[in-house]
C-alpha positions in Angstrom: -15.7 -6.4 11.5 -12.3 -5.1 10.6 -12.2 -2.7 7.8 -9.3 -1.3 5.8 -10.5 1.1 3.2 -8.2 2.0 0.3 -8.4 4.9 -2.1 -6.3 6.7 -4.7 -5.8 4.2 -7.5 -6.4 5.1 -11.1 -4.8 5.4 -14.5 -1.6 7.3 -14.9 1.0 7.6 -17.6 4.5 6.2 -17.3 6.6 8.5 -15.2 3.6 9.8 -13.3 2.7 9.7 -9.7 -0.2 8.5 -7.5 -0.8 8.4 -3.8 -2.7 5.5 -2.2 -4.4 5.9 1.2 -5.7 3.3 3.6 -7.7 4.2 6.7 -8.7 1.8 9.4 -9.8 1.9 13.1 -7.5 3.2 15.8 -7.5 -0.3 17.4 -6.1 -1.9 14.3 -3.8 0.9 13.3 -2.0 1.2 16.6 -1.4 -2.5 17.1 -0.3 -3.7 13.6 2.4 -3.4 11.0 0.7 -1.6 8.1 1.7 -2.5 4.5 0.9 -2.4 0.8 0.9 -5.5 -1.4 0.1 -5.8 -5.1 -1.0 -8.5 -7.4 -0.7 -8.3 -11.2 -2.7 -10.6 -13.5 -1.2 -14.1 -13.5 1.2 -13.3 -10.7 1.3 -13.9 -7.0 0.6 -11.2 -4.5 3.8 -9.5 -3.4 4.9 -7.1 -0.7 5.5 -3.6 -2.0 6.3 -1.9 1.3 5.4 -2.0 5.0 5.9 0.2 8.0 6.2 -0.8 11.7 4.2 0.8 14.5 7.4 2.8 15.3 7.6 4.1 11.7 10.4 1.9 10.2 9.7 1.2 6.5 10.7 -1.8 4.3 10.5 -1.7 0.5 10.6 -4.3 -2.2 13.7 -3.9 -4.3 11.6 -3.1 -7.4 10.2 0.1 -5.8 13.1 1.4 -3.8 13.8 5.0 -4.5 10.4 5.5 -6.2 7.8 4.6 -3.6 7.5 6.0 -0.1 5.3 4.5 2.7 4.2 6.6 5.6 1.7 6.5 8.4 -0.3 9.2 10.1 -1.1 8.2 13.6 -3.6 11.0 14.1 -5.6 9.9 11.1 -5.2 6.1 11.4 -4.1 6.2 7.8 -1.2 4.7 5.9 -0.1 6.2 2.6 1.9 4.9 -0.4 3.4 7.7 -2.5 4.3 6.2 -5.9 6.6 8.3 -8.2 8.2 7.5 -11.5 5.6 4.8 -12.2 6.3 2.2 -14.7 4.0 -0.1 -16.7 5.2 -3.0 -14.6 3.7 -1.3 -11.5 0.3 -2.1 -12.9 -1.6 -4.2 -10.4 -4.3 -4.3 -7.8 -2.9 -2.8 -4.6 -4.0 -4.1 -1.3 -3.7 -2.5 2.1 -2.6 -5.0 4.9 -2.5 -4.9 8.6 -0.8 -7.7 10.5 0.7 -8.6 13.8 1.9 -11.9 15.3 -1.7 -13.1 15.8 -3.9 -11.6 13.0 -3.8 -10.3 9.4 -6.4 -8.2 7.7 -6.8 -7.1 4.0 -8.5 -4.2 2.2 -10.6 -4.8 -0.9 -7.9 -3.5 -3.2 -7.5 -0.6 -5.6 -6.5 -0.8 -9.2 -3.4 1.0 -10.4 -2.8 1.1 -14.2 0.3 2.7 -15.7 -0.2 3.1 -19.4 0.3 5.6 -22.2 
């Protein structure tokens, strides 16, 4: 059974920072694009950022310049550093692993930005 285990969510004030982590098996990590998606209440799930096996990132326009995705190959972990958080960043954040054949999801971690 494939597992993607997220951590790092929580409550933060506007302008604050959080770092999300997602760890998985070496088999999955080394063969898939890793990404973060989010889903706010009443909205569709959307891509926040992803990073290729080679380390090339892609960001949604809404988070460019504020969020940074990275992957640690030694730890089979992908990170999402979120700075200058806004209330509209409030959502459940999901870790994702995908390649041309398969796609896997984590259980999600809640991020709430509120004063």
